[in-house]
N, C-alpha and C positions, 0 to 999 in steps of 0.2 A: 505494501498499499504505499501512496506517497505521502510524504510527511502533513499531517493535517495542519501544522501552519503554513501551508505554501498558499493558503488562502484564507488564515485566520478563521474557520468558518466550526462552529459551537455543533457538531454530531447530537451530543446528549441532549441538547435542549431540542435537537430535532425530532428524536427519538419520544422524548417527552410530549412534546406536541402530536406525533403521529399517533401515539397510544392513546391520550386524550381525543382525540376528532376519530379514529376508528372507532375505537369502543364504542361511543355513542352514535356513528354512523352506521354500522353493523347492528347494535341492539336496535336503532328505530327502525331499518330494513325488514327485521324479523317482527316487531310487533306493529309495523304498518301490514305486515301480510302472513298473521297468525296459521292460515290453513293454508298457503300454497307451500308444500316442501321445499325448499334451498338444498341444490345437490352440491353447489362449490358456490366459494369465496375469492376474489382474486383481488389484490391489490395492484392497482396500475400506477405505472410510472411512464410518462412518456420519454422519447429519444435523451432529450433535454433536461431531464429530471424537473422540468418549472412548476407544477403540479402532482395532485395527487387524488387520483379516484377510484373509489369503492366500484367493483362490479360484485353482481350476484346474478347467482343462474338457477332456476327454479323449474319443476318436473312440467307444470302447467305450460310454460311458454315455450319450453323445448318441445313438447307436442305440438304448439299451435305452430312454431318457426319451420318442423319438417312439414305438419300439414299444408302452410303456406308453400312452400317449395315446393309440394310436389302438385299442388294446382297449378303452378306456374312452369311446369314442364310444358313445352309444346314445339313438337307433338309428345305426348309420355313416352315413356322410354322402360320398357319391358324390365329391363338390368337396373332402373333404381327405384326400390321399395320404400315405402312409408318407412320399415325399420332401418334400412342404411341413409335415409336422411335423419332419423334421428341421432344414429352414429357418427353423422359428419358434424349435425348444429350442437350435439352435447360437447365436440372440443374446436368450437368457432370460437375461440378466447379470447380474441383480440378487442381494444376498446369497444370497438363499433357493433359488436355483437351480444352485448350484454342483457339478460333482462330486467334487471332495474340497476340502477345507477345513482350514486353519490357522489358529486366531484365536492372535494373539500380544500379551501385556500387556506395556504401558505405562506405567509410574508418569508418565514426561514428559507425554503426552498426555492423562492424568488431573491434573496441574497444569496443563495450558492449559485447558481444560473450566473448572476450579474459577476459574482468573484472570478468563475471560471473565465467568461468573457473576458474581463478584466488581465487575466493572467495569460490568456492568448496574445491579448493585444500587447503584454509588456513584452514577452518574448520575440514577439515578433518584430515589433517597432522599434522598440527599445535597443533590447539585445541583439535584432535583426540576424535571427538565427531560422526563419519559418517558423510556422503551426506546428511542425511536428514533435518537438520536444515537450510543449505545454501540452498538445492534445496527448501525448505519450500523460501526462501528470492528471491531467483530465479527469481521462480515463479510467484510470486507478482510484480517484474522488468518488467518480459516480458507482466504483464498485462498492464503494463505502457505503453509499445509499443506498443500494440494493441492500447490503448486510443489515443497516439501520432496520430495513425493511422485514427483512426475515423477524428478527428479535421481536420488532413489536406483533409480528404475526402470534410467534409463538409465545408471546406475555398473554396475547389476549387468548388464546388456545387454554392457555395453563390455568385462567380466570374463567373458562369455561364460558364465552361470549358466544360461541358461536352453538351451544345447545340449547340454545333458548325454546328453540319451536323443533329442533333435530337432536336425533341421537349422533354422538362424535362419528359413529362407524360412516354415516349415510353422504358426508360432507367432506368434500375435497380444499385443501386450502392452497392457493396458487399466488405468486407473484409476477404478473407479466411486464414488462420494460419494451418500450417503444411497441413497433408493430410483430414483433417473433414471439412464438408461441412461449410459455413459461419452461424456465429449463427445469428439464427433469431430475437434477442433481439438488434442485430448491425444492421440487415438489417431494422428493423424498426425507428432507429435510423437516419440512413442516407437519409431514404426517406419518401415524402410526403406520407400521408395515404392511398390516392388512389394505389398509385406503391406498397406501402406495401402490400394491400390486393390481389392485383393481386401476387404479387410473393407468398403468402401464397396459391391460388389457384391452382398456376403453380408446386408449391413444394408438394400439395398434389396430381396431377396428375402425379408427375417424381416418386412420390411412388406409384402409381398404374400401372404405366410406368416397374418400376422395378421388380414388381409383376408377371406381362404379362410374362416378359422376362425370369427372375429366377426363377420365382416360391415363394419367399419370399422376407420380406422387411429386411435387416439385422441392428442387433444392432447398430449400428452407425449411422445411418439415423435418425435424430429427429423425 
């Protein structure tokens, strides 16, 4: 990791803020939809870490998404069934495929982005060494943000925040960054072994469904 003093950013304060805001957001989502079982919760941060979103996935919305997709197939495809579409939509966990969403505001994440931009400016203009050296530092700092996200999710799990209207075994916890699918190693860290093993099986079903729908699996799918 880069020296935290490279941008003089308070990661501990960010963790405190994230824990408070995410506890409130995840709790509110469950209280607002007490009869709509959630099967996954994701903390999403965009590529440049400027804000935080809470994504929640429900069985009813999964069913609705698969049904809508099936109705859009024109002409109908005998190889693409409703169950295949459910396998597909269960794992389309990018930010624009959520079923319930709460955006949280974070002055600290805004500060993080500004200081990273300033670091890039300093290396490129003041030191005149181009953007690559600063970018290596910034990438390491972004990994530190992802580490904070993981610690927050683990603390929320330990506090049983995700079990207000669910059994823990029914829920997969994830962190997504940018447009990429959640990293498998992070999903494994955040969940009990039995939940992670189910996620891996569901992810393989997602890849098979993607192939059935589009005829191939792209490189960006792990």
